BADREN-556158 format. One record per residue (C-alpha): residue number from 1; residue in one letter; x, z, y. Coordinates in steps of 0.001 Angstrom, whole numbers, plus 524288, in hexadecimal, padded with zeros to 5 digits. Each point is the difference from the previous one (the first is absolute). Example, Ala and Ser with C-alpha at 12.3 -4.5 7.8 and 13.67 -1.06 7.14 Angstrom:
BEGIN
<r seq="1" type="A" u="8300C" w="81E78" v="7EE6C"/>
<r seq="2" type="S" u="8055A" w="7FD6C" v="80D70"/>
//
This chain:
BEGIN
<r seq="1" type="M" u="A5B9A" w="8A59A" v="4B44E"/>
<r seq="2" type="N" u="7F36C" w="80467" v="7F9A5"/>
<r seq="3" type="L" u="7FE39" w="801C9" v="7F188"/>
<r seq="4" type="I" u="7F4BC" w="7F824" v="7FA6E"/>
<r seq="5" type="G" u="7F792" w="80BED" v="7FDB5"/>
<r seq="6" type="D" u="803FB" w="80688" v="80CB9"/>
<r seq="7" type="A" u="7F76B" w="7F8E6" v="809C1"/>
<r seq="8" type="D" u="7FF66" w="80524" v="80DE6"/>
<r seq="9" type="L" u="7F287" w="80365" v="8051C"/>
<r seq="10" type="L" u="7FDCF" w="7F7AE" v="80C22"/>
<r seq="11" type="P" u="7F27D" w="7FE12" v="805E9"/>
<r seq="12" type="A" u="7FD53" w="7F1B7" v="80306"/>
<r seq="13" type="E" u="802F7" w="80186" v="80E90"/>
<r seq="14" type="A" u="80D08" w="806AE" v="7FD5A"/>
<r seq="15" type="A" u="80394" w="7F5F8" v="7F5AA"/>
<r seq="16" type="L" u="7FD17" w="7F4DF" v="8095E"/>
<r seq="17" type="A" u="80862" w="8062A" v="80AA7"/>
<r seq="18" type="L" u="80B3F" w="8012D" v="7F658"/>
<r seq="19" type="I" u="7FE78" w="7F1E2" v="7FBCB"/>
<r seq="20" type="L" u="7FF55" w="7FA94" v="80DCC"/>
<r seq="21" type="E" u="80C40" w="80773" v="8040D"/>
<r seq="22" type="A" u="807CF" w="7F7EB" v="7F652"/>
<r seq="23" type="V" u="7FB15" w="7F2C7" v="804B5"/>
<r seq="24" type="Q" u="8034C" w="7F8D0" v="80C8D"/>
<r seq="25" type="P" u="7F9B7" w="7F3F8" v="8062E"/>
<r seq="26" type="L" u="8060D" w="7F36B" v="7FB43"/>
<r seq="27" type="A" u="809E2" w="7F99B" v="8090E"/>
<r seq="28" type="P" u="7F9BD" w="7F584" v="808AD"/>
<r seq="29" type="L" u="80220" w="7F18C" v="7FDB7"/>
<r seq="30" type="D" u="7FD54" w="7F3EB" v="80825"/>
<r seq="31" type="L" u="7F58D" w="7F9E0" v="7F756"/>
<r seq="32" type="P" u="7F9C5" w="7F277" v="800A7"/>
<r seq="33" type="L" u="7F1E3" w="8013E" v="80481"/>
<r seq="34" type="L" u="7F957" w="7FDD8" v="7F2F4"/>
<r seq="35" type="D" u="80984" w="8090F" v="7F909"/>
<r seq="36" type="A" u="7FCFB" w="80A84" v="80A1A"/>
<r seq="37" type="H" u="7F199" w="80041" v="7FC4A"/>
<r seq="38" type="G" u="7FC36" w="80DB3" v="7FBAB"/>
<r seq="39" type="A" u="80CB4" w="8061F" v="804AF"/>
<r seq="40" type="T" u="80113" w="80892" v="80C1A"/>
<r seq="41" type="L" u="8060A" w="7FC74" v="80D05"/>
<r seq="42" type="A" u="80D48" w="80696" v="80124"/>
<r seq="43" type="S" u="80091" w="7FFF6" v="80EE5"/>
<r seq="44" type="N" u="7F750" w="7FD14" v="80B92"/>
<r seq="45" type="L" u="7FD77" w="7F18B" v="801EA"/>
<r seq="46" type="L" u="80276" w="7FD42" v="80E5A"/>
<r seq="47" type="I" u="7FBDB" w="7F414" v="807B5"/>
<r seq="48" type="D" u="80463" w="80034" v="80E42"/>
<r seq="49" type="D" u="802C2" w="80E9B" v="7FEB7"/>
<r seq="50" type="E" u="7F203" w="80284" v="7FB80"/>
<r seq="51" type="V" u="7FD5C" w="80620" v="7F2BB"/>
<r seq="52" type="I" u="7F7B4" w="7F618" v="7F8C3"/>
<r seq="53" type="L" u="800D1" w="806C7" v="7F2D1"/>
<r seq="54" type="P" u="804A5" w="80E1B" v="7FE35"/>
<r seq="55" type="A" u="809EF" w="80479" v="7F5F9"/>
<r seq="56" type="G" u="7F994" w="804B8" v="7F378"/>
<r seq="57" type="K" u="7F4EB" w="7F62A" v="80108"/>
<r seq="58" type="R" u="7FBE4" w="7FA31" v="7F301"/>
<r seq="59" type="I" u="8027C" w="7F15A" v="8008A"/>
<r seq="60" type="G" u="7F39C" w="7F880" v="7FC92"/>
<r seq="61" type="P" u="7FA80" w="7F28E" v="8030A"/>
<r seq="62" type="K" u="7FD4A" w="80338" v="80E54"/>
<r seq="63" type="E" u="80DB9" w="80514" v="80240"/>
<r seq="64" type="I" u="80626" w="7F42F" v="7F979"/>
<r seq="65" type="G" u="7F757" w="7F6E1" v="807E2"/>
<r seq="66" type="M" u="803A7" w="806E6" v="80CA7"/>
<r seq="67" type="A" u="80E8E" w="7FF3E" v="7FCFB"/>
<r seq="68" type="A" u="7FEE6" w="7F198" v="7FCDF"/>
<r seq="69" type="S" u="7F867" w="7FD8A" v="80C97"/>
<r seq="70" type="F" u="80BC0" w="80522" v="8079A"/>
<r seq="71" type="G" u="8092B" w="7F6FE" v="7F89C"/>
<r seq="72" type="L" u="8057C" w="80A37" v="7F6B8"/>
<r seq="73" type="D" u="802C2" w="7FC60" v="7F1E1"/>
<r seq="74" type="H" u="805AA" w="80D3D" v="7FBE1"/>
<r seq="75" type="L" u="7FC35" w="80E38" v="8021E"/>
<r seq="76" type="P" u="80833" w="80C7B" v="7FF0B"/>
<r seq="77" type="A" u="7F944" w="806C4" v="7F4C1"/>
<r seq="78" type="R" u="8018C" w="80A76" v="7F5C6"/>
<r seq="79" type="P" u="8003E" w="7F819" v="7F368"/>
<r seq="80" type="H" u="7F60A" w="801EA" v="7F54C"/>
<r seq="81" type="P" u="804C4" w="80B1E" v="7F72C"/>
<r seq="82" type="R" u="8030C" w="7FB0A" v="7F268"/>
<r seq="83" type="V" u="7F88E" w="808E6" v="7F6D0"/>
<r seq="84" type="V" u="80263" w="7FEC4" v="7F16F"/>
<r seq="85" type="V" u="7F59A" w="805DC" v="7F72A"/>
<r seq="86" type="L" u="8021C" w="80249" v="7F17C"/>
<r seq="87" type="S" u="7FA4A" w="807D9" v="7F4D3"/>
<r seq="88" type="A" u="805F7" w="8071E" v="7F490"/>
<r seq="89" type="G" u="7FA43" w="805DC" v="7F3A5"/>
<r seq="90" type="A" u="7FFA5" w="7FD86" v="7F183"/>
<r seq="91" type="D" u="7F11B" w="7FF94" v="7FFA7"/>
<r seq="92" type="L" u="7FE07" w="7F66B" v="80B30"/>
<r seq="93" type="V" u="7FBBE" w="7F1F6" v="7FD64"/>
<r seq="94" type="S" u="7FDC8" w="7F4E3" v="80978"/>
<r seq="95" type="P" u="7F216" w="7FC01" v="803AD"/>
<r seq="96" type="G" u="7FB8C" w="7F4C2" v="7F78F"/>
<r seq="97" type="S" u="80748" w="80518" v="7F42B"/>
<r seq="98" type="S" u="7F868" w="800FA" v="7F353"/>
<r seq="99" type="T" u="8083F" w="80B8A" v="7FB9F"/>
<r seq="100" type="I" u="7F787" w="809A2" v="80779"/>
<r seq="101" type="N" u="7F7FC" w="801C1" v="7F39F"/>
<r seq="102" type="L" u="80BDE" w="80289" v="7F79A"/>
<r seq="103" type="K" u="8054D" w="80DC1" v="7FF13"/>
<r seq="104" type="N" u="80E3C" w="80117" v="803F7"/>
<r seq="105" type="R" u="806CC" w="803F9" v="7F37C"/>
<r seq="106" type="E" u="80AB7" w="8071C" v="8076E"/>
<r seq="107" type="S" u="7F6C3" w="80865" v="8082B"/>
<r seq="108" type="D" u="7F4C4" w="80959" v="7FE67"/>
<r seq="109" type="F" u="7F8EA" w="7F997" v="80B54"/>
<r seq="110" type="E" u="7F7D8" w="7F3D0" v="80027"/>
<r seq="111" type="P" u="805C7" w="7F4A3" v="8079F"/>
<r seq="112" type="E" u="7FAEF" w="7FF1B" v="80DF3"/>
<r seq="113" type="F" u="7FF17" w="7F48E" v="80945"/>
<r seq="114" type="E" u="80A48" w="800A3" v="80A9B"/>
<r seq="115" type="S" u="7F822" w="7FF33" v="80C96"/>
<r seq="116" type="N" u="80759" w="80801" v="80A0F"/>
<r seq="117" type="S" u="80AA2" w="7F632" v="80342"/>
<r seq="118" type="W" u="7F5AD" w="7F5D3" v="80336"/>
<r seq="119" type="M" u="7F8E5" w="80987" v="808DD"/>
<r seq="120" type="L" u="80C4D" w="804B6" v="806F3"/>
<r seq="121" type="T" u="8055A" w="7F244" v="801EA"/>
<r seq="122" type="T" u="7F34E" w="7FC0C" v="80696"/>
<r seq="123" type="L" u="7FFEC" w="80C42" v="80868"/>
<r seq="124" type="A" u="80DEA" w="7FD99" v="8048D"/>
<r seq="125" type="R" u="7FCCA" w="7F1FB" v="803AE"/>
<r seq="126" type="E" u="7F429" w="8044B" v="807D2"/>
<r seq="127" type="I" u="8088D" w="80928" v="807F1"/>
<r seq="128" type="G" u="809A6" w="7F52B" v="80340"/>
<r seq="129" type="A" u="80A6E" w="800B3" v="7F581"/>
<r seq="130" type="K" u="80572" w="7F526" v="7F7AF"/>
<r seq="131" type="S" u="7FC69" w="8062A" v="7F328"/>
<r seq="132" type="F" u="804DD" w="7FB9C" v="7F2BC"/>
<r seq="133" type="R" u="7FA26" w="80458" v="7F326"/>
<r seq="134" type="V" u="80978" w="80091" v="7F494"/>
<r seq="135" type="H" u="7F91B" w="7F9D5" v="7F460"/>
<r seq="136" type="T" u="80824" w="806A5" v="7F587"/>
<r seq="137" type="I" u="7FB3F" w="80D96" v="7FC2D"/>
<r seq="138" type="A" u="80B81" w="808BA" v="7FCAB"/>
<r seq="139" type="K" u="7FE4F" w="806EC" v="7F2FB"/>
<r seq="140" type="D" u="80CFA" w="8073B" v="7FE73"/>
<r seq="141" type="P" u="80AF8" w="80593" v="8088B"/>
<r seq="142" type="Q" u="80978" w="7F4BC" v="7FE0D"/>
<r seq="143" type="N" u="7F5EE" w="7F5CC" v="80389"/>
<r seq="144" type="L" u="7FB27" w="807B3" v="80BCA"/>
<r seq="145" type="K" u="80DC6" w="801FC" v="8054A"/>
<r seq="146" type="L" u="8030A" w="7F183" v="7FED5"/>
<r seq="147" type="I" u="7F359" w="7FC4C" v="806EB"/>
<r seq="148" type="I" u="80243" w="80997" v="80B16"/>
<r seq="149" type="E" u="80E16" w="7FBD8" v="80224"/>
<r seq="150" type="D" u="7FBD6" w="7F1C3" v="7FFEE"/>
<r seq="151" type="Q" u="7F565" w="80272" v="80A32"/>
<r seq="152" type="L" u="8080C" w="80834" v="80978"/>
<r seq="153" type="V" u="80636" w="7F3EF" v="805FD"/>
<r seq="154" type="R" u="7F2EC" w="7FB8C" v="80583"/>
<r seq="155" type="A" u="7F977" w="80D16" v="802FF"/>
<r seq="156" type="D" u="7FE8C" w="807E3" v="80C7A"/>
<r seq="157" type="L" u="7F707" w="808F7" v="7F842"/>
<r seq="158" type="L" u="7FDFB" w="801B8" v="7F16E"/>
<r seq="159" type="V" u="7F315" w="80576" v="7FAE5"/>
<r seq="160" type="I" u="7FEA8" w="80398" v="7F1A4"/>
<r seq="161" type="S" u="7F3A2" w="803D1" v="7F8B2"/>
<r seq="162" type="G" u="7FF5D" w="80683" v="7F2CB"/>
<r seq="163" type="E" u="7F5A1" w="8020F" v="7F5C1"/>
<r seq="164" type="E" u="7F42E" w="808BB" v="800B1"/>
<r seq="165" type="N" u="801B7" w="80E29" v="7FBBC"/>
<r seq="166" type="D" u="80DCA" w="7FFFB" v="805DB"/>
<r seq="167" type="E" u="80561" w="7FAF1" v="7F315"/>
<r seq="168" type="S" u="80AB0" w="7F749" v="8059D"/>
<r seq="169" type="F" u="80471" w="80933" v="80AC7"/>
<r seq="170" type="S" u="80C0B" w="8049A" v="7F8A0"/>
<r seq="171" type="L" u="803AC" w="7F1FF" v="7FCB0"/>
<r seq="172" type="I" u="7FF7E" w="7FBED" v="80E50"/>
<r seq="173" type="S" u="80647" w="80C51" v="80570"/>
<r seq="174" type="D" u="80B6B" w="7FFF8" v="7F67F"/>
<r seq="175" type="V" u="80379" w="7F216" v="803C3"/>
<r seq="176" type="L" u="7FE8F" w="80223" v="80EAA"/>
<r seq="177" type="M" u="808B5" w="80BFF" v="7FF8F"/>
<r seq="178" type="Q" u="80AC0" w="7F781" v="7FA4F"/>
<r seq="179" type="L" u="7FEFC" w="7F6E2" v="80B9B"/>
<r seq="180" type="G" u="7FF2A" w="8092D" v="80BAB"/>
<r seq="181" type="E" u="7FAC2" w="80C72" v="8061A"/>
<r seq="182" type="I" u="7F202" w="802F6" v="7FBF9"/>
<r seq="183" type="R" u="7F6BD" w="80AF8" v="80382"/>
<r seq="184" type="V" u="7F4A5" w="8038B" v="7F712"/>
<r seq="185" type="F" u="7F3C5" w="805AF" v="80624"/>
<r seq="186" type="R" u="7F1AD" w="8029B" v="7FDB8"/>
<r seq="187" type="T" u="7F584" w="8013D" v="80A64"/>
<r seq="188" type="S" u="7F7C4" w="80AE9" v="7FA3A"/>
<r seq="189" type="E" u="801CD" w="80BDD" v="7F746"/>
<r seq="190" type="Q" u="7F454" w="7FB5F" v="7F810"/>
<r seq="191" type="A" u="80505" w="7F229" v="7FE85"/>
<r seq="192" type="N" u="8072E" w="7FC45" v="7F397"/>
<r seq="193" type="V" u="80508" w="7F351" v="805E0"/>
<r seq="194" type="R" u="80D4F" w="7FE7D" v="8065D"/>
<r seq="195" type="F" u="8069D" w="7F6F2" v="80991"/>
<r seq="196" type="N" u="80DF5" w="7FBB6" v="80276"/>
<r seq="197" type="F" u="8061A" w="7FC16" v="80CCD"/>
<r seq="198" type="G" u="80E10" w="7FCE6" v="8031F"/>
<r seq="199" type="Q" u="80A14" w="7F58E" v="802A4"/>
<r seq="200" type="I" u="80705" w="7F82F" v="7F59C"/>
<r seq="201" type="G" u="80A9A" w="7F5CA" v="7FED8"/>
<r seq="202" type="I" u="80B7A" w="7FCDB" v="808D8"/>
<r seq="203" type="D" u="7F6D8" w="7FCC6" v="80B47"/>
<r seq="204" type="K" u="7F803" w="80C75" v="7FE0A"/>
<r seq="205" type="V" u="7F328" w="7F8CD" v="7FE5A"/>
<r seq="206" type="P" u="7F44B" w="80935" v="80157"/>
<r seq="207" type="V" u="7F883" w="801C0" v="7F34C"/>
<r seq="208" type="L" u="7F2D5" w="80673" v="7FDC0"/>
<r seq="209" type="T" u="7FA31" w="80305" v="7F2B2"/>
<r seq="210" type="L" u="7F142" w="8018A" v="7FF2D"/>
<r seq="211" type="P" u="7F775" w="805CF" v="7F537"/>
<r seq="212" type="G" u="7F922" w="7F697" v="7F6F0"/>
<r seq="213" type="E" u="7F205" w="804CE" v="801AF"/>
<r seq="214" type="P" u="7F98D" w="7F4E9" v="807A8"/>
<r seq="215" type="I" u="7F8E1" w="808BE" v="809C3"/>
<r seq="216" type="V" u="80C16" w="8082F" v="802F5"/>
<r seq="217" type="N" u="80823" w="7F397" v="80066"/>
<r seq="218" type="F" u="7F6FA" w="7F99F" v="809F3"/>
<r seq="219" type="L" u="7FF7B" w="80C1B" v="80891"/>
<r seq="220" type="S" u="80ECB" w="80130" v="7FF30"/>
<r seq="221" type="G" u="800CE" w="7F213" v="804D6"/>
<r seq="222" type="L" u="7F7B5" w="80375" v="80BD4"/>
<r seq="223" type="L" u="806AE" w="80CE5" v="802DF"/>
<r seq="224" type="F" u="80E39" w="7FC9E" v="7FCFD"/>
<r seq="225" type="V" u="8027B" w="7F16F" v="7FE35"/>
<r seq="226" type="K" u="7F80C" w="7FB9E" v="80BC9"/>
<r seq="227" type="P" u="806E8" w="80908" v="809C1"/>
<r seq="228" type="L" u="80D26" w="7FC68" v="7FA10"/>
<r seq="229" type="I" u="7FDBC" w="7F18E" v="80284"/>
<r seq="230" type="E" u="7FA9E" w="802BF" v="80D91"/>
<r seq="231" type="R" u="80C48" w="807C2" v="802E2"/>
<r seq="232" type="M" u="8087B" w="7F481" v="7FBE9"/>
<r seq="233" type="L" u="7F7F2" w="7F72F" v="808D6"/>
<r seq="234" type="N" u="80154" w="80A0E" v="80AFD"/>
<r seq="235" type="L" u="7F149" w="8003D" v="801CD"/>
<r seq="236" type="K" u="7FB57" w="80A7A" v="80949"/>
<r seq="237" type="S" u="7F433" w="80371" v="7F7B7"/>
<r seq="238" type="Q" u="8045B" w="80647" v="7F343"/>
<r seq="239" type="S" u="7F341" w="8050B" v="7FA98"/>
<r seq="240" type="N" u="7F3B9" w="7FAFA" v="7F9A5"/>
<r seq="241" type="K" u="7F451" w="7FE08" v="808DB"/>
<r seq="242" type="K" u="7F7E9" w="80C56" v="8016A"/>
<r seq="243" type="I" u="7F28C" w="802CA" v="80570"/>
<r seq="244" type="N" u="7F8A0" w="80C6B" v="80318"/>
<r seq="245" type="I" u="7F172" w="80178" v="7FD93"/>
<r seq="246" type="K" u="7F684" w="80B5B" v="7FF28"/>
<r seq="247" type="A" u="7F9E8" w="80333" v="7F2E7"/>
<r seq="248" type="S" u="7F1A7" w="7FC4F" v="80013"/>
<r seq="249" type="T" u="7FD0D" w="80918" v="7F49E"/>
<r seq="250" type="S" u="8060F" w="80B23" v="7F85B"/>
<r seq="251" type="F" u="806D6" w="7FDC5" v="7F308"/>
<r seq="252" type="D" u="809B5" w="80638" v="7F6A1"/>
<r seq="253" type="L" u="80D4A" w="7FA23" v="7FD3E"/>
<r seq="254" type="P" u="80328" w="7FBED" v="7F208"/>
<r seq="255" type="S" u="808C7" w="808FA" v="7F83B"/>
<r seq="256" type="N" u="8069A" w="7F419" v="7F9F4"/>
<r seq="257" type="N" u="801E2" w="7F373" v="80796"/>
<r seq="258" type="G" u="8082B" w="7F988" v="7F574"/>
<r seq="259" type="N" u="80C44" w="801B5" v="80814"/>
<r seq="260" type="S" u="80774" w="80CC0" v="7FF13"/>
<r seq="261" type="A" u="80BB0" w="7FAD6" v="8079D"/>
<r seq="262" type="F" u="7F7E7" w="7FE3E" v="80C67"/>
<r seq="263" type="A" u="7F47F" w="808DD" v="7FD12"/>
<r seq="264" type="N" u="7FC6C" w="80181" v="80E62"/>
<r seq="265" type="L" u="7FC8C" w="7F190" v="800ED"/>
<r seq="266" type="I" u="7F22A" w="7FDDA" v="7FB0B"/>
<r seq="267" type="P" u="7FB5C" w="7F1F7" v="7FDA0"/>
<r seq="268" type="V" u="7F301" w="7FDB6" v="806CA"/>
<r seq="269" type="V" u="7F6C9" w="7F541" v="8042A"/>
<r seq="270" type="I" u="7F994" w="7FF6C" v="80D58"/>
<r seq="271" type="N" u="7F298" w="7FA33" v="7FD80"/>
<r seq="272" type="S" u="7F7F8" w="7F745" v="808E6"/>
<r seq="273" type="S" u="7F9FC" w="80BC3" v="806E1"/>
<r seq="274" type="G" u="80D62" w="805B2" v="8030F"/>
<r seq="275" type="A" u="7FF1B" w="80B1A" v="7F62B"/>
<r seq="276" type="I" u="80B7F" w="803AB" v="7F754"/>
<r seq="277" type="E" u="7FE3E" w="7FEB8" v="7F157"/>
<r seq="278" type="I" u="809B4" w="8069D" v="7F6DE"/>
<r seq="279" type="L" u="803EC" w="7F767" v="7F496"/>
<r seq="280" type="N" u="7FEF5" w="80627" v="7F28E"/>
<r seq="281" type="N" u="8082C" w="7FD5A" v="7F3D3"/>
<r seq="282" type="V" u="80B32" w="7FAA1" v="80833"/>
<r seq="283" type="E" u="80996" w="801EC" v="7F4DB"/>
<r seq="284" type="D" u="7FBDA" w="7F213" v="7FD0E"/>
<r seq="285" type="F" u="806E1" w="7F68B" v="80931"/>
<r seq="286" type="S" u="7F45B" w="7F6C6" v="7FF53"/>
<r seq="287" type="I" u="7F82E" w="80ACB" v="806BA"/>
<r seq="288" type="F" u="80AB1" w="8032F" v="809C4"/>
<r seq="289" type="V" u="800C1" w="7F1FB" v="80512"/>
<r seq="290" type="K" u="7F220" w="80175" v="80528"/>
<r seq="291" type="A" u="804CA" w="809F6" v="80A00"/>
<r seq="292" type="T" u="80017" w="7FB97" v="80E27"/>
<r seq="293" type="H" u="806C4" w="80C34" v="8054A"/>
<r seq="294" type="L" u="807B9" w="80BFC" v="7FC1A"/>
<r seq="295" type="L" u="7FAAC" w="80CE9" v="804E1"/>
<r seq="296" type="K" u="80B5E" w="808CC" v="803BA"/>
<r seq="297" type="V" u="7FD35" w="80E72" v="7FE26"/>
<r seq="298" type="S" u="80812" w="80C52" v="8012C"/>
<r seq="299" type="D" u="7F84C" w="8089F" v="7F69D"/>
<r seq="300" type="L" u="7F96E" w="7FA69" v="7F3EF"/>
<r seq="301" type="A" u="7F876" w="80C97" v="7FDD3"/>
<r seq="302" type="K" u="7F98B" w="7FF82" v="80D57"/>
<r seq="303" type="P" u="7F317" w="7F86B" v="80036"/>
<r seq="304" type="I" u="7FD9A" w="7F5F8" v="80AA2"/>
<r seq="305" type="K" u="7F537" w="80412" v="80960"/>
<r seq="306" type="T" u="7F732" w="7F798" v="80872"/>
<r seq="307" type="G" u="806CB" w="7FD4E" v="80CE1"/>
<r seq="308" type="D" u="80DD4" w="80266" v="7FAFC"/>
<r seq="309" type="L" u="809D0" w="7F6A7" v="8060E"/>
<r seq="310" type="L" u="8064A" w="7F87C" v="7F4D5"/>
<r seq="311" type="E" u="80C83" w="7F810" v="7FF70"/>
<r seq="312" type="L" u="7FFA3" w="7F395" v="7F7E2"/>
<r seq="313" type="I" u="80A65" w="7F5FD" v="7FCA1"/>
<r seq="314" type="E" u="7FB28" w="7F20D" v="7FF69"/>
<r seq="315" type="L" u="80286" w="7F862" v="7F37F"/>
<r seq="316" type="D" u="7F96B" w="7F30C" v="80340"/>
//
């Protein structure tokens, strides 16, 4: 078991491999057609010994229509993973609250709107999970422990976000370590943000703790939460869509992309002429959301030259 301040250094790829090792595809169920929507087919669908739909196929409207046309009212499917998303931190307030302008008397930090759980819940639903956002924001260890224990009965995966500046990391980690085996890691020597992953409760439910900075939180959702859910659905593709294009001009990479945890992922926009534009001032999430792609680089100090083959991850 790691101490809170003793985080293992795990590059994102190594961290993902560790996380996926601990998670298995959900057991298949015979689901009614409409309940199977968005799940994945657990076995080949055979009609007269011919494979009509292959195992691992995502079940959409066409697949449901085809099954119904052959007189089937159920499909063998991996059920939708139940993903519970919650937030914890003394400075967090719910959107719509008027207290955002009031300084928290028990903290040196200004209150901040809790946005990450909304973003992660939406992301999980887009991937195919049944995602539930916990409305209560845990402010102290006792409250957080009660919330987690209450949610474990309906969770195949628990995702927890903290505050910005890593302020609630100790709060979350202390509680999780009381409930199961947890590993603390960080993805970069330069990053001051940390992650937790482990299994908690009698049923050893996987739990992932993400940093509170919105940009890092979003990228963590793409790099960790998305593959986790895909693994549970037994999807063959477990990566974000990537494209390769040649640089149409030379340019330098920014020394600060607002994201020390995944510094090799540079938010960019591909304009109407196909050229790559680096976004500036991406510490502001309102700037980051304009990005259409992430430029993946191996060396931030090496300028991009005209004709270089570039790898980009699609965001939209």
